N, C-alpha and C positions, 0 to 999 in steps of 0.2 A: 862826639865832637867836641873838638875845643871851644873855648870861648871866643876866641879869633874865628873861628871859622862861624861859629854861629853869629857873630857881629857882622862877618861879610854878609852872611843870609839875611839879616834885621837890615844891612843898608841896602840891599838887591832889592829887597821888597819896598823899602821908603823909596827908592829910585823909581820904581816902578808906580808906586802909588800917589806920589807927591811932587818927583823930581830933585829930591834932597837927599841927603844922607844923615846921619845921626850928628854928623859933627854942625850941620847945618841949623840943626834943631835944640831947644831947651836942653840943657841935661837932665838925664833920668837915670834911674837906679837899673841899669842893663845888666851889671855884674849882679845884683840881687835876682832879678827875674832869670837870669841864665843857672845860677845855683838852684833857683826853686822850679826849675824846669819847664819853664813859660817858653812856649814855641816861639821861633823867631817871626812868623805871621803875628801871632797877638802881641809882641813887644814892638813891633812898629805899628800896629794899631795905636796900642797905648800912648807911645811915643807922639802920633798925631794928635791923638786926643790933648794930650798934655801941652802941645803947641798950641791948640786954636782955645783952650781953655781959658 
């Protein structure tokens, strides 16, 4: 899966969870997470946690 496909999956999961996309949340190190093999679901959860912290 390419980074772009992975980010689409992250955005889809964020949309289901909070009705927002990665563009609506504070910046995260998505590229690093992708390279580290983090799942899209985990990346979405991390992004949400960072936004509310």
